[in-house]
N, C-alpha and C positions, 0 to 999 in steps of 0.2 A: 152919436157918437160921441159928440162935442161933448154932450150932457153925462155920457159917462164917463169922461175923461174928469168932468168937474164933480162928479158923485163919489167917483172912488175915493179920491182923499179925504175927501168928508166924511166918509165910512170908518175909512181906518181911523183917523183923529179920533172921532167918535167912540167907537171901540176902543182904543189907546185908551182914553178920560175914565172911560168905565172902568177898565181891569185896572184902574190907579186907584180910582174910587172904593169898589169891588175890596182890594188888597190892604188899604186904610183900614177900612171902617170895619170887615170880617172877616177877611180871611178865605182859606181855599176851605171849603166843604170838604169834611170827609167821606168818604164813602163809604158802605155798612160795615164792610170788612175790618178796615182801618178801624172804624168807631169802635168795634168793640175790639179790637186786640189795643188800641189807646185805655180801653176803660177795664182790661185785663190787668193790666200795666197799673194802674193806678190804685186797684185792687188788691196787688202785690204787694206795693210800697205804705198801704196802708194799715196791710195785716203784722201785727204784733207775733211776735212768739211767744206759744203758750208758757213754754219751761220755767217764766220767768216772772215772779209774783212782785208787782212795782210799789203796791202796800206798805207789803213789810220789809222792804228796804230800807235802812237807815243810811243815808248818804252822808258826810263830811263834805263841808262847805269853806268858803273864801268868799266875801265879795271883793267886786272888784271894779273900779273903772273903767271901761272902754276907750282907749285911746284907737286914732285913726292909725286902720292899716292892722288893726286887731282884727282876730278869729274866734270862736267859741275852743276850738281845735290848737291855736297859738298858746293863749291864755292860760288853757290846762295844761297844756308842755310846758309853757315858762312854770306853772304851779309848782306841778309835781317831777319836773326832770325826769319823765317817760322815754323812750324810744320806742316797744314795741312794748305788748303785754295786752295793753288794753286798747279795743278796738272803737275806732270811729261812731260806727253806730250806738255802744255803748255810752260813751262821753255824750254823744246828741242826745240820749233818751232818759239819762243823771239829768243833762241841764233841764228838760224838759220839765221833769220832777220838780226842778226846784227854784226852776220859774217858770208858772203855770199860765197858757195861754202866751210865749214867746217864742218866736222861730230860729233856732239855734242857726239857721242860715242866713241872720234877718236880724240881729243887733244892732242897736245904735250907737255909734259914736258920745262919747262923754254920758253915755246911761250906767249902770250900776247895776250887777246882776249877779248873782251866788255860782259860782263856779265849785263842781266838785273838785274833792282829792283824793287821791288814791294813795298814795306814799305813807308808810307807816311810820309812826314818830317811834 
């Protein structure tokens, strides 16, 4: 009985440390069902609508330096004085066309990018 009293806390501490290590290195494993759902969601996000042809589209743009706190949406709204009418998805797609290889959700401060202009002159 004395041995059991000493082993139980040691085993619990080891299990606790192993769970912390697993969470910090790999996280929780997904079951087959969860992995399938996650892949379907990822595939849906990667699909582009077939109705738009980005290659033949001409986009007016302005080059602007990003300041702290700026987002693609805030800069485009500032440049165009738009409230509604243009979807956030459209703004992001146009930004990607103008700045290939740049994620619109991860722009860098003090970097210069091209931002789409939608207002008519």
